[in-house]
N, C-alpha and C positions, 0 to 999 in steps of 0.2 A: 291231731293236736300236738304242737311242739311244746316242750317243757324247757323253760329258760332256767339254767342252773343259777343258784345263788352265788353271790360274789365270793364267798368262802369256799365254794365247791369248784370254782373254775381252776383249771390246770393249764398253766402256760406251756407253750411248746419248749422242748429241750433247748438249753442255751446254745448247744453246738449248731442248731439249725438256724439261728438268728445271726445277723451281722452285728458286729459290735457297734455300740452307740457312737454316732458321729463318723462311722466308717473307718475307725482307727483299729488296725489289726496289731496283735502282739508281734514283736520282732525279736529275734535273737541278737546277741551282742555283735556278731559278725555282720548281720544285716543292717543293724543300726549304724555301725562304723562305716560300712560301705556306702550307705545312704548319705551320711554326713560328708564323706570324701567326695562323692559325686556332686554334691551341691556346692562344694568349695572350689572355685575356679583356680585359685592358687595351688590347691592340692592336685588338681587334674593336670595343670600345666607343668608343675615341678615333677610330678610322678611320671609324665610322659617323657620329659627331658632326661630324668634320671634313668628310666628304663632304656631309652635310646643310647645313652652314654655307656651303660652296662653292656648292651648288645655290641656296641663298637669295640669295647675292650675285649669282650669274649671272641669277637670275630676278627681280631687283629690279623691272624695268619691268612684268613680269607681275603680281607681287605688288601693285604700285601700282594696276593696273587692277582687280584683285579687291578690294583694300582700299578703293578709292574715294577715296584721299587721296594727294596728291603731296608730295614733300619741300619744296616751296616754298609750299604752301598754308598760310595763316595763319588762326587762329581766335581773334582778339582779342576777339570778343564773349563767349567763354567764360572770359575773364580778368577779375578784379576791378580796381578802380581803382588798385591797387598793382602790377598786372601779374602777379598770382598766379592759377593755375588754380582754378576753383571745384571743390568736391568734395574727396574724400579721395585720398591717394597721388598728388598732382600732377595730378588731373583724370582718373584712370583710369576709363573707361567702356566700354560695348560698342562705341562709335564710335572711341575713342582708347585702344588697348590698353595703352600705356605712359604715357598722360597727355600733357600739353602742355608745351612749353618755356616757362618763365616769361619774361615780357617780349615774346617773339617770337610766341608762340602757335602754333608749328609742332608737328605731330604727332611725338612722340618715337619711336614705333615705326617709322614709315617713314624717319625720320632714321637709325635704327640699321640698317635694311635697306640703305639706300644707303651708309651709312658702312662697312658690312661689304664692300660691293662696292668701295669706294675702297681700303680697307686690303688686301684680298686681291689686287686688281688690281696695286697697287704692289708688294706683297710678292712675288707670283709672278713679275712681270716683272723685279724687281731680283734675285731668286734665280736666275732663268734667265740673266741677263746676267753676273752675277758668277761663277756656276759655269762658264759657257762661257769667260770670260776666264781664270779661274783654271786650268782644265784645259788650255787652249792654252798659256799661259805655263809652267805647271808641266811639261807633257810635253816641250816644246821645251827648257826649261832642263835638265831631268834627263837627257835623251837626248844632246843635243849637248855639254853640258859646256863647259869651256874659257872663253873670253872671253864667249861668249853667256850661259853660266850666271852668270858674274861680274856682267855688266851687269844681268841680270834680278834677281839677288839684291840688288844695290845699289838698284834701283828698288823692290823689295819692302820693303827696310829703311826707305827714305825714306817710303813710303806708310804703313808701320806706325808710324813715329815722328810723323807728322802728326796733330794732334788733330782728330778728325772734327767735333765740335760747333763748335769755334771756326772752322774753315774753312767749315762750312756757314753759320754766321752771317755770315761775311765775304763769301761768294760769291753767295748767293741774290739779294740786292737788286741788286748790280751786273749780274748776268746778266739780270735783268728789265729794267733800264734800258738794256741794250745792244740790246734788241729792242722795248721799249715805252717811251713817254714817261712822265714822272713823274705825269701826270694821267690816263693811259690805264689802263683796267681790264685786269688780267692774266688771261687765260683760264685755266680750271682745267686744261686739258690741258697747258698750258705748264709749270705748276708740277709736274704729274705727271712730265713728261719730265725736268725739272731734278732732282727728288728721285731718280728712278731713276738718272740719270747720276751724282749724288753718291754714292749707295749703291754703284754699280759702280766708281767711282774709288777707293773705300776698302775695298770688301768682297771683292775678288778675291784678296787676299794670302794669307789662310788656306788657301783651296782650292789656290792655286799651291804653297804650301809642302808641303801634304799630298801632292799629285800628284807633285811633284818627288821627294819621299822614296820614294814607291812605284816610280817609274820608275828611280831609282838602283838599287833592288834587283832590277829586272826586266831591265835592259838587257844584263846579262851572262848571261842564261839561255839555254838551248840553242835554244829556238825563235827567239830574236832572232838568235843567231849563225847559225842555219840560214838565216834570211831574208837576212842580209848575204851569206852564202856564195853564195846563188842570184842575187845582184845586184839584190835588191829596192831600190827607191828609198826615200829617207828618209821621204817622206810615207806610203808604204805601211807601213813599219815602225811609224811613229808611230800611224797611225789604223787599221791592219788587224791589227797584231800586239800593240801595247802597250795601246791604248785599250780593247779588249774585256776586258782583265784589270783594268781600273780602275773598272768600273761600280759595284762594291759601295761603295767609299768615296765615289764621286761622288754616288750616290743618297742616302747618309747625309748628306753635307754639304748637298745641296740640300734635303732634307726638314727638316733642323734650322735652315736659314737662313730659311725662311719665317716661323716665329713670331718670330725675331729682327728681321726687317724690319717685321713688323706692329707690334711694340712701338717700334721706332725711328721709324717714321712717325708713330705716335701721340704719341711724345715730342716730335718736332719741331713737330707741330701744337699741342701743349700749350704750347710755348714761343713760338708765334706765327710760326714760320718754315716751317710745313708747308703743308697745304692751306688755302685761304682761302674765305671766304664767296662764294657760297652753297653750295659743294660740301659735302655732309654728311661729317663726319669725327669719329672717336671722340675723338681728342686734344683738339680744339677744344671739343667738347661737354662733356667732363669738366672742362676749364679753366673754362668758363662756369658749370658746375654747382657749383663750389666756393663761389660767392657765395651759394648757397641751401642750404648744409648743414643749417642749423637750420630754415629756413622751408619747404623742399621737399626732404627727403632722398630722395624717389623719383627726383628729377632726377639725383642722383648715383648712385643704386643701379642703375638700368637700364643705362646705358652702361658703368658699371664692371663689372657682372656679365657683360655681353655680351662685352666685350673680354677679360675674364678667362677665360671659357669658350673663346673662340676661340683664344687663345694656349695655354692648357692642353691643349686637344685636339690641336693640331698638335705641341706639344712631346712629349706622351706617345706619339703615333703615330710621330714621328721617332725617339724612343728605342727603340720597339718594332721599327722597321725596322732600326736599327743592331744590335740584339741578334739579329734574325733573320738578318742578313747576316754575323754574326760566327760562324765555325765553332767557336770556342772557348767560345761561350756555352752555358749549360746550360738556358736558358729554353725 
């Protein structure tokens, strides 16, 4: 004879053995972000294009070997007596995919490949340096407060008030003369370091302000109070307790700063204070192409479209990452 237990005596199976109601499983932040990005077609398309362009920039020497033409190779025999490429669309052929540069006779395709390498290298390095500086100053300012916060805020206000373009125009040449004579050739790597340093000097402020605001809202939370109560050192609280809770805004700032630095570097080169010859660069190429708007529009078209696609892809992907990391987003 079987005995039916009373309702109060019944014991449900352990929760771990049952599937969650509605089939919804708990996900980590990484899994949730990845799922949102996979569902966003714009994110997938822009992410694929961005990754492809990064691979092209990194593989520039390999592409040069396969293509058979270097960025400094000149083909002046393929130019007419006015320095214009023979043929249509600026000399586009099976050998020269984007044609030739008027006057110089260099292959425009390999110039764009190495120009992408230049822009992405400077942009990624500048974004990494500025984000690191901004996070460090912001987290220290927000947590310590007091006179430390006041000094950092004052420095931030001064940096925000300084006109970036004017200071760049005023500083680049004196910096070069401090290390090289007026008749010496300035190596390309030196100008790269100078540009990254100038971007870092002016670009850390927005990240610092953002991180400071986040830390001000986190420093009175229970987990921080518990860490203080256990006698944890300040460095541990900053980098073990607070920093892991700031990764979402940090990633967003980093991803959106890359296209900003790409356009900034191109703008400086366009004005003649960025990368110098013979280093391939988008801004300087576009500046030279303006003299050939009517006679060789392809010379303007190819570098213009290349940098447009590059910046657009990174901007769209940065926006998608921001939406994926935002729990209030419905995308």
